[in-house]
C-alpha positions in Angstrom: 0.0 0.2 0.0 1.4 3.4 -0.9 0.5 6.3 1.4 0.4 10.0 0.6 2.2 11.4 4.0 0.3 14.8 3.6 -3.1 13.4 3.8 -2.6 10.0 5.2 -4.5 8.7 2.2 -3.8 5.5 0.1 -2.7 6.4 -3.3 -1.5 3.0 -4.5 -1.0 -0.6 -4.1 1.1 -3.3 -5.2 0.2 -6.9 -5.6 3.2 -9.2 -5.4 3.7 -12.5 -6.8 2.8 -15.9 -5.3 5.5 -16.7 -2.7 6.7 -13.0 -2.3 3.9 -11.8 0.2 5.8 -12.9 3.7 8.0 -9.8 3.9 10.4 -9.7 7.1 12.9 -6.9 6.3 13.0 -3.9 4.5 15.4 -1.1 3.6 15.4 1.8 1.2 17.5 3.0 -1.0 16.8 6.8 -1.1 19.5 8.0 -3.4 18.0 5.4 -6.3 14.4 5.4 -5.3 14.2 1.7 -4.6 12.9 -0.6 -1.5 14.1 -3.5 -0.9 12.2 -6.5 1.1 13.5 -9.5 2.7 11.2 -12.5 2.1 10.2 -15.2 4.8 9.2 -19.0 4.6 8.8 -20.9 1.2 11.0 -19.1 -1.3 13.5 -16.8 0.9 14.7 -13.8 -1.5 14.9 -10.0 -2.0 12.2 -8.1 -3.8 13.0 -4.9 -5.3 10.2 -2.3 -5.4 10.4 1.1 -7.7 9.2 3.8 -5.5 8.7 6.3 -8.4 5.8 4.1 -10.0 5.2 1.7 -7.2 5.9 -1.6 -9.3 8.0 -4.7 -8.6 11.6 -4.2 -10.3 13.1 -7.6 -9.7 13.4 -10.6 -7.4 16.3 -12.9 -6.4 15.9 -15.9 -4.4 18.8 -16.5 -2.3 18.2 -20.1 -1.0 17.3 -23.2 -3.0 14.6 -25.4 -2.0 17.1 -27.7 0.2 16.7 -24.6 2.7 12.9 -23.6 2.9 13.0 -22.8 6.5 15.2 -19.8 5.8 14.0 -16.3 6.4 15.7 -12.9 5.8 15.1 -11.3 9.2 17.4 -8.6 9.2 18.8 -6.1 6.7 21.3 -3.0 6.7 22.2 -0.8 3.4 25.5 0.7 2.7 24.1 3.2 0.0 27.9 4.6 -0.5 29.1 1.3 -2.0 25.9 -0.1 -3.4 25.2 -3.1 -1.4 22.2 -4.2 1.0 23.2 -7.1 3.4 20.5 -9.3 4.5 20.9 -11.7 7.4 19.0 -15.2 7.6 17.8 -17.0 10.6 15.3 -19.8 11.3 16.7 -22.5 9.2 20.1 -24.1 8.0 22.5 -22.7 7.5 21.6 -20.2 10.1 23.1 -16.8 10.5 24.3 -16.3 6.8 24.9 -12.8 5.5 23.9 -12.2 2.0 25.3 -9.2 0.0 23.1 -8.0 -2.9 24.1 -5.3 -5.4 21.9 -2.5 -5.5 
């Protein structure tokens, strides 16, 4: 859901693909106008949303089906170097840090 902050009104919405609905972590790349969401159970991955037109701009799945219980629970951004770092938990291997190029 996209909210206009001045009026607190809904001005848009986005329907994600099947398997992308369980978002567990998020970060915004203000310089480039994208938001990145870490996905949960099922298909742990990262969804990139273009904030200018509120559309999905890409998805990358970071664990194979052999690791279905992993969840991307945390994220930090290094805008200067162009990376986001997602931390996994809840499955094996646990405690993995995944670097995604912005």
